[in-house]
C-alpha positions in Angstrom: -0.1 0.0 0.0 1.4 3.4 -0.9 2.1 5.7 2.1 1.3 9.3 2.8 3.6 11.9 4.3 1.3 14.8 4.5 1.7 16.9 7.7 -0.4 15.6 10.6 -1.4 12.5 8.6 -0.4 8.9 9.4 2.0 7.5 6.8 -0.5 4.7 5.9 -4.1 5.7 6.7 -3.9 9.5 6.8 -6.2 10.9 9.6 -8.3 7.8 9.7 -10.7 7.8 12.6 -9.1 11.0 14.0 -10.9 14.3 14.8 -9.2 16.3 12.2 -11.4 18.2 9.8 -12.1 17.0 6.2 -11.1 19.3 3.4 -14.7 18.9 2.3 -16.5 19.0 5.6 -20.1 19.6 4.2 -20.2 17.6 1.0 -22.8 14.8 0.7 -21.6 11.4 -0.4 -23.1 10.4 -3.8 -24.8 7.1 -4.3 -24.0 4.9 -7.4 -26.8 6.4 -9.5 -25.6 9.9 -8.8 -22.0 9.1 -9.5 -22.9 7.6 -12.9 -25.0 10.6 -13.8 -22.1 12.8 -12.9 -19.8 10.8 -15.1 -22.2 11.3 -18.0 -22.1 15.0 -17.7 -18.4 15.2 -16.6 -16.3 12.5 -18.3 -13.0 14.2 -17.6 -11.1 12.8 -14.6 -7.4 13.3 -13.5 -6.9 9.6 -12.5 -8.8 6.4 -13.4 -8.0 3.4 -11.2 -9.1 0.0 -12.6 -9.3 -2.6 -9.9 -10.6 -2.2 -6.3 -8.5 -4.6 -4.5 -6.2 -3.3 -1.7 -3.7 -2.0 -4.2 -6.3 0.0 -6.0 -8.1 1.1 -2.8 -4.8 2.1 -1.2 -3.9 4.3 -4.2 -7.4 5.7 -4.3 -7.0 6.8 -0.7 -3.7 8.4 -1.2 -4.9 10.4 -4.1 -8.2 11.4 -2.4 -6.3 12.7 0.7 -4.1 14.8 -1.7 -7.2 16.4 -3.2 -7.0 14.6 -6.6 -10.1 14.0 -8.6 -10.0 10.2 -9.0 -12.4 7.5 -10.1 -12.0 3.9 -8.9 -13.8 1.1 -10.7 -14.0 -2.7 -10.3 -15.8 -5.2 -12.6 -17.2 -7.0 -9.6 -17.6 -6.0 -5.9 -15.0 -4.0 -4.0 -12.3 -6.3 -2.5 -13.7 -9.3 -4.3 -10.5 -10.8 -5.8 -7.2 -11.8 -4.1 -7.6 -9.2 -1.4 -10.6 -11.1 0.0 -9.1 -14.5 -0.7 -6.0 -14.1 1.5 -4.8 -15.9 4.6 -6.2 -13.0 6.6 -2.7 -12.0 7.7 -1.1 -8.6 8.1 2.4 -10.0 8.1 5.9 -8.7 7.4 6.9 -11.6 5.3 9.4 -13.4 7.5 10.0 -16.1 4.9 11.0 -13.5 2.4 14.2 -13.1 4.4 15.4 -16.3 2.9 15.1 -14.9 -0.5 17.1 -11.9 0.4 14.2 -9.4 0.1 15.2 -7.4 3.1 13.8 -4.1 1.9 10.4 -5.7 1.3 10.4 -7.2 4.8 11.3 -3.9 6.4 8.5 -2.1 4.5 6.0 -4.8 5.2 6.8 -4.9 8.9 6.2 -1.1 9.1 2.9 -1.4 7.3 1.8 -4.3 9.6 2.6 -2.2 12.7 0.6 0.8 11.3 -2.4 -1.4 10.5 -2.3 -2.8 14.1 -2.4 0.7 15.4 -4.8 2.5 13.1 -7.3 -0.3 12.4 -7.3 -2.0 15.8 -11.0 -2.8 15.5 -10.2 -5.2 12.6 -6.5 -6.0 12.7 -5.5 -7.9 15.9 -2.1 -9.0 17.1 -1.7 -12.7 16.2 0.6 -14.9 18.2 2.2 -17.3 15.7 3.8 -20.6 16.6 6.4 -22.4 14.6 6.8 -26.1 15.5 10.4 -27.1 14.9 11.5 -30.7 14.2 15.2 -30.2 13.7 18.0 -28.2 15.3 20.6 -27.3 12.6 18.9 -28.1 9.3 18.5 -25.4 6.6 21.5 -23.3 7.3 22.6 -23.3 3.6 19.1 -22.6 2.2 19.6 -18.9 1.7 23.0 -18.9 0.0 22.1 -21.8 -2.2 18.9 -20.0 -3.2 20.9 -16.9 -4.0 23.2 -18.9 -6.2 20.3 -20.6 -8.0 21.4 -24.1 -6.8 18.3 -24.8 -4.7 14.9 -25.8 -5.9 13.5 -27.4 -2.8 14.9 -26.1 0.5 15.9 -28.4 3.3 13.8 -28.3 6.5 14.5 -25.2 8.6 15.9 -26.0 12.0 15.9 -24.1 15.3 19.2 -22.3 14.6 18.1 -20.8 11.3 14.7 -19.9 12.5 16.2 -18.2 15.6 18.4 -16.1 13.4 15.4 -15.2 11.1 13.3 -14.2 14.1 16.1 -12.0 15.6 16.2 -10.2 12.3 12.5 -10.0 12.0 12.2 -8.4 15.6 14.9 -5.9 14.6 12.8 -4.6 11.7 10.1 -3.6 14.2 12.4 -0.9 15.6 12.4 0.9 19.0 8.7 1.6 19.0 7.5 -2.0 19.5 4.0 -2.7 18.6 4.1 -6.5 19.2 6.2 -8.6 21.7 9.5 -10.0 20.7 9.8 -13.7 19.7 10.5 -16.4 22.3 11.6 -20.0 22.0 9.8 -22.7 24.1 11.3 -26.0 25.1 9.8 -29.3 24.0 8.3 -29.9 27.4 6.9 -26.4 27.7 5.4 -26.6 24.2 3.7 -29.9 24.8 2.2 -28.7 28.1 0.9 -25.6 26.4 -0.5 -27.5 23.3 -1.1 -30.9 24.5 -2.1 -32.4 21.2 1.0 -31.1 19.4 3.2 -33.6 17.6 5.6 -35.1 20.3 8.3 -35.3 17.7 9.1 -31.6 18.0 12.4 -30.3 19.2 10.9 -27.0 20.4 8.7 -24.2 19.2 9.1 -20.5 18.4 6.4 -17.9 19.0 6.4 -14.5 17.3 3.7 -12.0 16.4 2.1 -10.8 13.2 -1.4 -9.5 12.6 -4.8 -11.1 11.9 -7.1 -9.2 9.6 -10.4 -10.4 10.9 -12.5 -8.9 8.1 -10.5 -7.7 5.0 -13.6 -6.8 3.1 -14.8 -4.4 5.8 -11.4 -2.8 6.1 -11.3 -2.2 2.4 -14.8 -0.7 2.3 -14.0 1.6 5.2 -11.0 2.9 3.3 -13.1 3.7 0.3 -15.9 5.4 2.3 -13.4 7.4 4.4 -11.7 8.5 1.1 -15.0 9.7 -0.4 -15.8 11.5 2.8 -12.5 13.3 2.7 -12.7 14.4 -0.9 -15.9 15.2 -2.9 -14.0 14.5 -6.2 -13.1 10.9 -5.2 -15.6 8.4 -6.4 -15.8 4.7 -6.4 -18.1 2.4 -8.5 -18.3 -1.3 -8.4 -19.7 -3.6 -11.2 -18.1 -1.3 -13.8 -15.8 -3.0 -16.4 -13.0 -1.6 -18.6 -14.0 -2.4 -22.2 -11.4 -0.6 -24.4 -9.4 2.6 -24.7 -8.3 4.7 -27.7 -6.7 8.2 -27.9 -8.0 10.2 -24.9 -11.0 8.0 -24.1 -11.6 4.8 -22.1 -14.9 2.9 -22.5 -16.5 1.5 -19.4 -19.5 -0.8 -19.1 -22.0 -1.0 -16.3 -22.3 -4.6 -15.5 -25.8 -4.1 -14.0 -27.3 -2.2 -16.9 -24.9 -2.8 -19.8 -24.7 0.9 -20.4 -21.5 2.3 -21.7 -19.6 5.3 -20.3 -16.9 7.3 -22.0 -14.2 8.5 -19.5 -11.3 10.8 -20.4 -8.5 10.3 -17.9 -5.2 12.1 -17.7 -3.7 8.9 -16.1 -4.9 5.4 -15.8 -3.7 3.2 -13.0 -4.0 -0.5 -13.7 -4.5 -2.1 -10.3 -6.5 -5.2 -11.4 -4.1 -7.6 -9.8 -3.9 -11.0 -11.5 -5.9 -9.5 -14.3 -3.4 -6.7 -15.1 -2.3 -8.2 -18.4 -6.0 -8.8 -19.4 -6.9 -5.1 -18.6 -3.9 -3.9 -20.6 -5.1 -6.1 -23.5 -8.5 -4.4 -23.3 -6.6 -1.1 -23.9 -4.8 -2.6 -26.9 -1.6 -3.2 -25.0 0.2 -6.5 -25.0 2.1 -7.2 -21.7 3.3 -10.1 -19.6 3.8 -8.5 -16.3 2.0 -11.1 -14.2 3.2 -14.6 -13.2 0.2 -15.4 -10.9 0.2 -18.3 -8.4 -3.0 -19.7 -6.9 -3.4 -19.9 -3.1 -6.4 -21.9 -1.8 -7.7 -22.2 1.8 -10.3 -24.3 3.7 -12.4 -23.1 6.6 -13.2 -25.9 9.0 -15.8 -26.2 11.7 -13.8 -28.4 14.1 -14.1 -27.5 17.8 -11.4 -29.9 18.9 -8.8 -28.5 16.5 -10.0 -24.9 17.3 -9.4 -25.6 20.9 -6.0 -27.3 20.3 -4.6 -24.2 18.6 -6.1 -21.6 21.0 -5.4 -18.1 19.9 -2.3 -19.0 18.0 -1.6 -19.4 14.3 0.5 -22.5 13.6 2.9 -21.5 10.7 5.1 -24.3 9.6 7.0 -26.2 6.9 5.1 -29.2 5.5 6.8 -32.4 4.5 7.2 -31.1 0.9 8.9 -27.9 2.0 5.8 -25.8 1.4 5.1 -23.1 4.2 1.6 -23.7 5.4 -0.6 -22.5 8.2 -3.5 -23.4 10.6 -5.1 -20.2 11.9 -8.0 -19.3 14.2 -10.7 -17.4 12.5 -13.4 -16.6 15.0 -14.8 -19.9 16.1 -13.6 -21.7 12.9 -10.1 -22.8 11.7 -8.5 -21.5 8.5 -6.1 -23.9 6.8 -3.9 -23.0 3.8 -2.2 -22.3 1.5 -1.1 -23.6 -1.9 1.2 -21.9 -4.3 0.5 -23.1 -7.8 1.2 -21.4 -11.1 -1.9 -20.4 -13.0 -2.4 -18.6 -16.3 -6.1 -17.5 -16.1 -7.2 -16.2 -12.7 -10.8 -16.7 -13.7 -10.2 -20.4 -13.6 -8.9 -20.5 -10.0 -10.8 -22.8 -7.6 -9.9 -25.0 -4.7 -9.4 -28.5 -6.2 -10.0 -31.9 -4.5 -6.2 -32.5 -4.6 -5.7 -29.3 -2.6 -8.3 -30.3 -0.2 -6.6 -33.6 0.5 -3.3 -31.9 0.8 -4.6 -29.5 3.4 -6.2 -32.2 5.5 -3.1 -34.2 5.4 -0.8 -31.3 6.5 -2.8 -31.0 9.8 -1.6 -34.5 10.7 2.0 -33.3 10.6 1.4 -31.0 13.6 -1.6 -32.5 15.3 -1.4 -36.2 14.5 -4.0 -37.3 17.1 -6.8 -35.0 15.7 -9.0 -36.5 13.0 -10.1 -34.0 10.3 -12.3 -35.1 7.4 -14.2 -33.6 4.5 -17.2 -33.3 6.8 -15.6 -30.6 8.8 -15.2 -28.3 5.8 -17.7 -25.4 5.7 -16.0 -23.3 3.0 -13.2 -23.4 0.5 -11.8 -20.5 -1.6 -9.0 -19.5 -3.9 -7.2 -16.4 -4.9 -4.4 -15.5 -7.3 -1.3 -13.6 -6.1 -0.5 -10.9 -8.7 3.2 -11.7 -8.6 5.7 -10.4 -11.2 6.3 -12.8 -14.1 9.3 -15.0 -13.3 11.5 -17.7 -14.9 12.2 -19.2 -11.4 11.9 -23.0 -11.3 9.8 -23.0 -8.2 6.9 -20.7 -7.3 8.3 -20.3 -3.8 11.2 -18.4 -5.5 8.9 -15.9 -7.2 9.5 -12.5 -5.9 6.9 -11.1 -3.5 8.1 -7.5 -4.2 6.0 -4.9 -6.0 6.8 -2.6 -8.9 5.2 0.0 -11.2 5.3 -0.8 -15.0 4.7 2.4 -17.1 3.3 2.2 -20.6 3.2 5.5 -22.6 4.1 7.0 -25.9 2.7 7.1 -29.4 3.0 3.4 -29.9 0.2 2.9 -27.2 -2.3 4.8 -29.3 -3.3 6.4 -26.0 -3.0 10.0 -25.0 -2.6 9.1 -21.3 0.0 6.9 -19.6 -0.9 3.5 -18.1 0.7 2.6 -14.7 0.5 -1.1 -13.9 0.8 -1.9 -10.2 2.5 -5.3 -10.2 2.7 -7.3 -6.9 1.6 -6.0 -3.6 -0.4 -7.5 -0.7 -2.1 -6.5 2.5 
């Protein structure tokens, strides 16, 4: 999410939920019909943002707080793509350290901390437990990855996890929002979680954030932005159809009516659909190398009681990092990381379901979990940058802006594609 540095504004959420006055204190928020009527009469807009996931919404908010007239659209509902299909975590990306993405981790930890402070009604501190089954394994994972010699990392042991958590804690800085990590002995761990796999050597506990309701958080950001700026407008169920010269054609998905918009700048924040949106504008790109992440929601009181308030974040037998997380009175289990070409074809397969049910046995072998405990399954596609890496775990989780402009585009406005990004 793009930060703000305006005077008296928080770097992430501006003056969200503070008592400072709006620059438009008396304006009335438009409903959808009024916004569409306004667009018919006033098609010019400084910035058009395509895609109302968290990348698009965060950009919308930044521009709104800076007084820019901006239009945000999405072909479906707000926050209905990958932003709602996540693991519900506001995390700093501890596992990105192994890929050498230190700047990304520092940035993500800072954003996690601001979310915990500024959206405390939705983002809660999440104690996260790592069950560890070896002491010294995995020491050479990072250098071998850097040299391109490693497709599947060896299991991370206590020593390498300890070093990683020390670095992770350091990124939080002096103003600590969450407690430092701690290591628990095998005996202490088994007393605390009595159904935990007895083969563990020890456990590590650190803190990240749990986004209890990402859709609500996204909607509040939109509404707050519109309240701050009468020239900031958001419309869902509005598709990008085409673009030529100074005009973009939009279609109302509810009525099939067309709208001609004339932006000075177009921001493509459509996530896994970025290349598809660029194609609609007549531009051929291959910016995205999306990977599918699926999850299960379980109604399993025994498992829910076994994990308590802790997420269990661990390495499965195949090397994939997976999680078992409390979500209200249910249990969230995930996630996969599978390359996918068309995000519209993403769904949680039976093979993934079997994989998720099996991974629970690795940590809680005495707890029986079956298909009958599944109450919901979902998938989302990470809008990762296109990569030639052999393994999806090696795809960069960093973000970038790709700019398309010039006579060759046949467009009189530049197109900024927001590649990557996450909560």
